[in-house]
C-alpha positions in Angstrom: -86.7 -192.2 -90.6 -85.0 -190.7 -93.6 -82.5 -193.2 -95.0 -80.3 -190.4 -96.3 -79.8 -189.0 -92.9 -76.8 -190.4 -90.9 -77.8 -192.5 -87.8 -75.9 -191.8 -84.5 -76.1 -194.5 -81.8 -74.7 -193.8 -78.4 -74.5 -196.1 -75.4 -73.7 -195.0 -71.9 -73.1 -196.8 -68.7 -73.4 -193.6 -66.7 -76.8 -193.0 -65.0 -77.2 -189.8 -63.1 -79.3 -190.0 -59.9 -80.2 -186.6 -58.4 -80.4 -186.8 -54.6 -81.5 -184.4 -51.9 -81.0 -185.7 -48.3 -82.6 -184.1 -45.3 -82.4 -184.9 -41.6 -85.3 -185.3 -39.2 -85.7 -181.6 -38.7 -85.8 -180.9 -42.5 -82.3 -179.4 -42.8 -80.4 -180.5 -45.9 -77.4 -182.7 -45.2 -74.3 -181.7 -47.2 -71.5 -183.9 -45.6 -72.3 -187.2 -47.4 -69.9 -189.1 -49.6 -70.5 -191.7 -52.3 -70.0 -194.5 -49.7 -73.1 -193.3 -47.9 -75.3 -194.4 -50.9 -76.2 -197.8 -52.2 -77.3 -198.0 -55.9 -78.3 -201.4 -57.3 -79.3 -202.6 -60.8 -81.4 -205.8 -60.5 -80.0 -206.3 -57.0 -76.4 -205.9 -58.1 -74.5 -203.0 -56.4 -73.2 -200.5 -58.8 -70.1 -198.3 -58.6 -71.1 -194.7 -57.5 -69.4 -191.4 -57.5 -70.6 -188.2 -56.1 -70.2 -185.0 -58.1 -68.9 -182.0 -56.2 -71.8 -179.9 -55.0 -71.0 -176.2 -55.0 -74.0 -175.6 -52.7 -71.9 -177.1 -49.9 -69.1 -174.5 -50.4 -68.9 -171.3 -48.3 -71.0 -168.5 -49.7 -70.4 -164.8 -50.0 -73.7 -163.1 -50.6 -74.2 -159.4 -51.5 -77.8 -158.2 -51.0 -78.2 -155.3 -53.3 -81.4 -153.3 -52.4 -82.9 -150.3 -54.0 -83.6 -147.6 -51.4 -84.3 -144.8 -53.9 -86.7 -144.3 -56.8 -89.6 -146.7 -56.7 -87.7 -148.8 -54.1 -88.5 -146.3 -51.4 -92.1 -147.5 -51.5 -91.0 -151.1 -50.7 -88.6 -150.5 -47.8 -91.0 -152.2 -45.3 -91.1 -155.3 -47.6 -87.4 -155.9 -47.2 -87.7 -156.6 -43.5 -89.5 -159.9 -44.2 -86.7 -161.7 -46.0 -85.4 -164.1 -43.3 -86.9 -167.2 -45.0 -85.4 -166.1 -48.3 -82.0 -165.6 -46.8 -82.2 -169.0 -45.0 -83.0 -170.7 -48.3 -80.2 -169.0 -50.2 -77.5 -169.5 -47.5 -78.5 -173.0 -46.3 -76.3 -174.7 -43.8 -72.9 -173.5 -45.0 -70.2 -171.1 -43.9 -71.2 -167.6 -45.2 -70.5 -163.9 -45.3 -73.3 -161.5 -46.2 -73.2 -157.8 -47.0 -76.0 -155.3 -47.6 -75.5 -152.7 -50.4 -78.2 -150.0 -50.8 -78.5 -147.9 -53.9 -80.4 -144.9 -55.2 -78.5 -142.7 -57.7 -75.3 -144.3 -56.3 -74.5 -147.5 -54.4 -73.6 -147.5 -50.7 -72.2 -150.2 -48.5 -74.6 -150.5 -45.6 -73.4 -153.7 -43.9 -69.8 -155.0 -44.6 -69.4 -158.7 -45.2 -70.2 -160.6 -42.0 -71.3 -164.0 -40.8 -73.9 -162.4 -38.5 -77.1 -162.7 -40.4 -79.0 -161.0 -37.6 -77.1 -157.8 -38.4 -78.3 -158.1 -42.0 -81.9 -158.7 -41.0 -81.8 -155.6 -38.8 -80.3 -153.5 -41.6 -82.9 -154.6 -44.0 -85.7 -153.8 -41.6 -84.4 -150.3 -40.9 -83.4 -149.0 -44.4 -83.6 -145.2 -44.9 -85.2 -143.8 -48.0 -82.8 -142.6 -50.7 -83.1 -140.1 -53.5 -85.1 -140.5 -56.8 -82.4 -142.5 -58.5 -82.4 -146.2 -59.5 -78.8 -146.9 -60.7 -79.3 -150.7 -60.7 -76.3 -151.6 -62.8 -74.0 -149.4 -60.7 -75.3 -151.2 -57.6 -74.5 -154.6 -59.3 -71.0 -153.5 -60.3 -70.3 -152.1 -56.8 -71.4 -155.5 -55.4 -69.2 -157.5 -57.7 -66.1 -155.5 -56.8 -66.8 -156.2 -53.1 -67.4 -159.9 -53.8 -64.1 -160.0 -55.7 -62.3 -159.1 -52.5 -63.7 -162.1 -50.6 -61.6 -165.3 -50.3 -61.5 -167.4 -53.5 -62.9 -170.5 -51.7 -66.3 -168.7 -51.3 -69.0 -169.0 -54.0 -70.2 -165.5 -55.0 -73.9 -164.5 -55.3 -76.0 -161.4 -55.5 -79.6 -161.0 -54.4 -81.0 -158.0 -56.2 -84.1 -156.3 -54.8 -85.1 -153.6 -57.3 -87.5 -152.1 -59.8 -87.1 -153.2 -63.5 -85.9 -150.0 -65.1 -82.4 -148.7 -64.5 -82.1 -144.9 -64.2 -78.8 -143.1 -64.7 -76.2 -145.9 -64.1 -72.7 -145.1 -65.4 -72.3 -148.9 -65.8 -73.8 -150.3 -69.0 -75.5 -153.6 -69.4 -72.7 -155.3 -71.3 -70.2 -154.2 -68.6 -72.4 -155.6 -65.8 -72.9 -158.9 -67.6 -69.2 -159.2 -68.1 -68.4 -158.5 -64.5 -70.9 -161.1 -63.3 -69.6 -163.7 -65.8 -65.9 -163.0 -65.1 -66.3 -163.5 -61.4 -68.7 -166.5 -61.7 -71.3 -164.7 -59.6 -74.8 -166.2 -59.3 -77.6 -163.7 -59.6 -81.0 -163.9 -57.9 -83.5 -161.1 -58.5 -86.8 -160.0 -56.9 -88.2 -157.2 -59.0 -91.3 -155.0 -58.8 -92.9 -153.1 -61.6 -91.3 -149.6 -62.1 -93.5 -148.5 -65.0 -95.6 -146.0 -63.0 -92.6 -144.8 -61.1 -90.6 -144.2 -64.3 -93.5 -142.3 -65.9 -93.8 -140.1 -62.7 -90.1 -139.6 -62.6 -89.9 -138.4 -66.2 -93.0 -136.2 -65.7 -91.3 -134.5 -62.7 -88.4 -133.4 -64.9 
């Protein structure tokens, strides 16, 4: 080591222990407290605290799906998302909405706890126009999420191509909206290069 560089020594008695508990059927158990765990050091029980886990809080999820542009070629794929939804929602109170977008966003399924309605909507989407206003779809979703009760976590599942076309919302505005509302973003994207070239050529 360089003797001219200052040395910083830190001691901590805090040890973080990540834990994931499942029941016999494989479902994650969220209702545990610190008293349900025993942590020892050389056989001596240690004091434990359990950090609040936001994954156990109610969830408001907006599924934002591209029905226009290159998304029209993937409409059948969206009907196979039940396992993805189960993984995102988990075993918590939830509200889910479906928002479709082409050149403009449209509310297809209002926020509801009935995930079967969501699955049916995703399996029966209608083809939109040639637009792909991704950022407008996100902004539209954030505004709907903002109206949900404050005790709900907010999340967006975006199913779209990678190139935005004709959004009125710019990237900085979309990022600010997501950040200001503490909204988590999950994205499943497909290549839009060929679609974008074809779209430009058609003009």
